[in-house]
BAGUNU-485262 format. One record per atom (N, C-alpha, C, O, CB): residue in one letter; x, y, z. Coordinates in steps of 0.2 Angstrom, whole numbers, padded with zeros to 4 digits, always signed. Glycine has a CB too. Layout:
residues N
AXYZ ...
end
This chain:
residues 100
M+0004-0006+0000 M+0000+0000+0000 M+0004+0006+0000 M+0009+0006+0004 M-0005+0000+0006 S+0003+0011-0004 S+0006+0017-0004 S+0001+0023-0003 S-0004+0023-0006 S+0011+0018-0010 T+0003+0028+0000 T-0001+0034+0000 T+0003+0040-0001 T+0010+0040+0000 T-0005+0035+0007 K+0000+0046-0002 K+0004+0052-0003 K+0003+0056+0003 K-0003+0056+0006 K+0002+0056-0009 Q+0008+0060+0006 Q+0007+0064+0011 Q+0011+0070+0011 Q+0017+0069+0008 Q+0008+0060+0018 Y+0009+0076+0012 Y+0013+0082+0012 Y+0018+0082+0018 Y+0016+0081+0024 Y+0008+0088+0012 D+0024+0083+0016 D+0029+0083+0021 D+0031+0091+0022 D+0034+0094+0018 D+0036+0079+0019 P+0029+0094+0028 P+0031+0101+0029 P+0038+0102+0029 P+0040+0108+0027 P+0027+0103+0035 Y+0042+0098+0031 Y+0049+0099+0031 Y+0053+0099+0024 Y+0057+0104+0023 Y+0053+0094+0035 L+0050+0095+0020 L+0053+0095+0013 L+0049+0100+0008 L+0051+0103+0003 L+0052+0088+0010 G+0043+0102+0011 G+0038+0106+0007 G+0035+0103+0001 G+0034+0107-0004 G+0042+0112+0005 E+0035+0097+0001 E+0032+0093-0005 E+0028+0087-0003 E+0029+0085+0003 E+0037+0092-0010 E+0025+0084-0007 E+0022+0077-0006 E+0027+0072-0007 E+0031+0072-0011 E+0016+0076-0011 I+0026+0067-0002 I+0030+0061-0002 I+0026+0055-0003 I+0020+0055-0001 I+0035+0061+0004 I+0029+0050-0006 I+0025+0043-0006 I+0027+0039+0000 I+0033+0038+0002 I+0026+0039-0012 V+0022+0037+0004 V+0023+0033+0010 V+0021+0026+0008 V+0016+0025+0006 V+0019+0036+0016 L+0026+0021+0009 L+0025+0014+0007 L+0021+0010+0012 L+0017+0005+0010 L+0031+0011+0005 E+0021+0012+0018 E+0018+0008+0023 E+0014+0012+0028 E+0016+0018+0030 E+0023+0004+0028 W+0008+0010+0030 W+0004+0014+0034 W+0007+0015+0041 W+0006+0020+0044 W-0003+0010+0036 R+0011+0010+0043 R+0015+0011+0049 R+0020+0017+0049 R+0022+0020+0054 R+0019+0005+0051 D+0022+0019+0043 D+0027+0025+0043 D+0023+0031+0045 D+0027+0036+0047 D+0029+0025+0035 I+0017+0032+0044 I+0014+0038+0046 I+0009+0037+0052 I+0005+0042+0053 I+0009+0040+0040 A+0009+0032+0055 A+0005+0030+0061 A+0007+0035+0067 A+0013+0037+0067 A+0006+0023+0063 A+0003+0038+0070 A+0004+0042+0076 A+0009+0039+0081 A+0012+0043+0085 A-0002+0045+0079 C+0008+0032+0082 C+0012+0029+0087 C+0020+0028+0085 C+0024+0026+0089 C+0009+0022+0088 A+0021+0029+0078 A+0028+0028+0076 A+0033+0033+0080 A+0031+0039+0080 A+0029+0030+0068 G+0038+0030+0083 G+0042+0034+0086 G+0041+0034+0094 G+0045+0037+0098 G+0043+0041+0084 Q+0035+0032+0096 Q+0033+0032+0103 Q+0036+0025+0106 Q+0038+0021+0103 Q+0025+0032+0103 D+0036+0025+0113 D+0038+0020+0116 D+0033+0014+0115 D+0027+0015+0117 D+0039+0021+0124 P+0035+0008+0112 P+0030+0003+0110 P+0027+0000+0117 P+0021-0002+0116 P+0034-0002+0107 S+0030+0000+0122 S+0027-0003+0128 S+0021+0001+0130 S+0017-0002+0134 S+0032-0003+0134 M+0020+0007+0129 M+0014+0011+0130 M+0008+0007+0127 M+0002+0007+0130 M+0014+0018+0128 F+0009+0004+0121 F+0003+0001+0118 F+0002-0007+0120 F-0002-0010+0117 F+0005+0001+0110 F+0006-0009+0124 F+0006-0016+0127 F+0006-0016+0134 F+0011-0019+0137 F+0012-0020+0124 P+0001-0013+0137 P+0000-0013+0145 P+0000-0020+0148 P-0003-0024+0145 P-0005-0008+0147 A+0002-0020+0154 A+0001-0027+0158 A-0005-0026+0162 A-0005-0024+0167 A+0008-0028+0162 G-0010-0028+0159 G-0017-0028+0162 G-0021-0022+0160 G-0020-0019+0155 G-0016-0028+0170 E-0026-0021+0164 E-0031-0015+0162 E-0033-0011+0168 E-0036-0006+0167 E-0037-0018+0160 T-0030-0012+0174 T-0031-0008+0180 T-0025-0005+0182 T-0019-0007+0180 T-0034-0012+0185 G-0025+0000+0187 G-0020+0003+0190 G-0016+0007+0185 G-0019+0010+0181 G-0015-0002+0193 P-0009+0006+0185 P-0005+0010+0180 P-0006+0008+0173 P-0006+0012+0168 P+0002+0009+0181 A-0009+0002+0172 A-0010+0000+0165 A-0016+0004+0162 A-0016+0005+0156 A-0012-0008+0165 A-0021+0005+0166 A-0027+0009+0164 A-0024+0016+0161 A-0027+0019+0157 A-0032+0010+0170 E-0020+0019+0165 E-0017+0026+0162 E-0013+0025+0156 E-0014+0029+0151 E-0012+0029+0168 Q-0009+0019+0155 Q-0006+0018+0149 Q-0011+0017+0143 Q-0010+0020+0137 Q-0002+0011+0149 I-0017+0013+0144 I-0022+0012+0139 I-0025+0019+0137 I-0026+0021+0131 I-0027+0008+0142 K-0026+0023+0142 K-0029+0030+0141 K-0024+0034+0136 K-0026+0037+0132 K-0030+0034+0147 M-0018+0034+0138 M-0013+0038+0134 M-0012+0035+0127 M-0012+0039+0122 M-0006+0038+0138 A-0012+0028+0126 A-0011+0025+0120 A-0017+0027+0116 A-0017+0029+0110 A-0011+0017+0121 K-0023+0027+0118 K-0029+0028+0115 K-0030+0036+0113 K-0032+0037+0107 K-0036+0027+0119 K-0027+0040+0117 K-0026+0047+0115 K-0022+0048+0109 K-0024+0052+0104 K-0023+0051+0121 I-0016+0044+0109 I-0012+0045+0103 I-0016+0042+0097 I-0016+0045+0091 I-0005+0041+0104 C-0019+0036+0098 C-0023+0033+0092 C-0028+0038+0089 C-0030+0038+0083 C-0026+0027+0094 G-0031+0042+0094 G-0036+0047+0092 G-0034+0052+0087 G-0038+0055+0084 G-0039+0050+0098 T-0027+0053+0087 T-0024+0058+0083 T-0022+0055+0076 T-0019+0059+0072 T-0019+0062+0086 C-0022+0049+0075 C-0019+0045+0070 C-0024+0045+0064 C-0030+0044+0064 C-0018+0038+0072 E-0021+0045+0058 E-0024+0045+0052 E-0025+0038+0049 E-0028+0037+0043 E-0021+0050+0047 V-0022+0033+0052 V-0022+0027+0049 V-0025+0021+0054 V-0023+0016+0054 V-0015+0025+0047 T-0029+0024+0058 T-0032+0019+0063 T-0036+0013+0060 T-0036+0008+0062 T-0037+0023+0068 E-0039+0015+0054 E-0043+0009+0051 E-0038+0004+0048 E-0039-0002+0049 E-0047+0012+0045 E-0032+0006+0045 E-0028+0001+0043 E-0024-0003+0048 E-0023-0009+0048 E-0022+0005+0039 C-0023+0001+0054 C-0020-0002+0060 C-0025-0008+0063 C-0023-0013+0064 C-0019+0003+0065 L-0031-0006+0063 L-0036-0011+0066 L-0037-0016+0061 L-0038-0022+0063 L-0043-0007+0067 T-0037-0015+0055 T-0038-0020+0050 T-0032-0025+0050 T-0033-0031+0050 T-0039-0018+0043 Y-0026-0023+0051 Y-0020-0027+0052 Y-0021-0031+0058 Y-0020-0037+0058 Y-0014-0023+0052 A-0023-0028+0063 A-0024-0032+0070 A-0029-0038+0069 A-0028-0043+0072 A-0025-0027+0075 I-0034-0036+0066 I-0040-0041+0065 I-0038-0047+0061 I-0038-0053+0062 I-0046-0038+0063 E-0035-0045+0055 E-0033-0050+0050 E-0027-0054+0052 E-0027-0060+0050 E-0031-0046+0043 T-0023-0052+0056 T-0017-0056+0059 T-0018-0058+0066 T-0013-0061+0069 T-0011-0051+0058 N-0024-0057+0069 N-0026-0060+0075 N-0021-0057+0081 N-0018-0061+0085 N-0026-0067+0075 Q-0020-0051+0081 Q-0015-0048+0086 Q-0019-0049+0093 Q-0024-0045+0093 Q-0013-0041+0085 V-0017-0053+0097 V-0021-0054+0103 V-0019-0049+0109 V-0022-0050+0114 V-0020-0061+0105 S-0014-0046+0108 S-0012-0041+0114 S-0010-0034+0111 S-0009-0033+0105 S-0006-0044+0118 G-0011-0029+0115 G-0009-0022+0114 G-0015-0018+0111 G-0021-0021+0110 G-0004-0023+0108 I-0014-0012+0110 I-0019-0007+0108 I-0017-0006+0100 I-0012-0005+0098 I-0018+0000+0111 W-0022-0008+0096 W-0022-0008+0089 W-0028-0004+0086 W-0034-0006+0088 W-0021-0015+0086 G-0027+0001+0082 G-0033+0005+0079 G-0037+0008+0085 G-0043+0009+0084 G-0037+0000+0075 G-0034+0009+0090 G-0037+0013+0096 G-0042+0008+0100 G-0045+0010+0105 G-0042+0018+0093 L-0041+0001+0099 L-0045-0003+0103 L-0040-0008+0107 L-0035-0010+0105 L-0049-0008+0098 T-0043-0010+0113 T-0039-0015+0117 T-0041-0022+0115 T-0045-0023+0110 T-0041-0014+0125 E-0037-0027+0118 E-0039-0034+0116 E-0046-0035+0117 E-0049-0038+0113 E-0034-0038+0121 D-0049-0033+0123 D-0056-0035+0124 D-0061-0031+0119 D-0066-0034+0118 D-0058-0033+0131 E-0059-0025+0117 E-0063-0022+0113 E-0063-0025+0105 E-0067-0024+0102 E-0061-0014+0112 R-0057-0028+0104 R-0056-0030+0097 R-0059-0037+0096 R-0061-0039+0091 R-0048-0031+0096 R-0060-0041+0102 R-0062-0048+0102 R-0069-0048+0098 R-0069-0053+0093 R-0063-0051+0109 P-0074-0045+0100 P-0080-0045+0096 P-0080-0043+0089 P-0083-0045+0084 P-0086-0041+0099 V-0075-0038+0087 V-0074-0036+0081 V-0071-0042+0076 V-0073-0043+0071 V-0070-0030+0080 R-0066-0045+0079 R-0063-0051+0076 R-0069-0056+0075 R-0069-0059+0069 R-0057-0053+0080 R-0073-0058+0080 R-0078-0063+0079 R-0082-0061+0073 R-0084-0066+0069 R-0082-0064+0085 R-0085-0055+0073 R-0089-0053+0067 R-0085-0054+0060 R-0088-0056+0056 R-0091-0046+0068 W-0079-0052+0060 W-0075-0052+0054 W-0074-0059+0052 W-0075-0061+0046 W-0068-0049+0055 L-0073-0064+0057 L-0072-0071+0055 L-0079-0074+0052 L-0079-0077+0048 L-0070-0075+0061 A-0085-0072+0056 A-0091-0074+0054 A-0093-0072+0047 A-0095-0075+0042 A-0097-0072+0059 D-0091-0065+0045 D-0092-0063+0038 D-0088-0066+0033 D-0090-0068+0028 D-0091-0055+0038 R-0082-0068+0035 R-0077-0071+0031 R-0080-0078+0029 R-0080-0080+0023 R-0070-0071+0034 R-0082-0082+0034 R-0085-0088+0033 R-0091-0088+0029 R-0092-0092+0024 R-0087-0092+0040 R-0095-0083+0030 R-0101-0083+0025 R-0099-0081+0018 R-0103-0084+0013 R-0106-0077+0028 R-0094-0077+0017 R-0092-0076+0010 R-0089-0082+0007 R-0090-0083+0001 R-0088-0070+0010 T-0085-0086+0010 T-0081-0091+0007 T-0085-0098+0008 T-0083-0102+0005 T-0075-0091+0010 G-0090-0098+0012 G-0093-0105+0014 G-0099-0105+0010 G-0103-0111+0011 G-0094-0105+0021 
end
């Protein structure tokens, strides 16, 4: 996949080859997106990760990647593991209907 994005430093459009190259989480501490649990300090990590995801222009691509590759941990596309689980179930059911 490639997309065009304006680079303010270069003053021109550039071609971006991977959605991950323009993700808001790129360059962030990856551990923020993989909290240990959902309570206490982890709840604050989740909140911060989701805030970053909320500014991202490729959350749909990120979530699609997580669903299609069955990422079972971490924050992907702004969703936690528990939030992604029903989305993945629906995706699998739709896929079975289309191919079955």
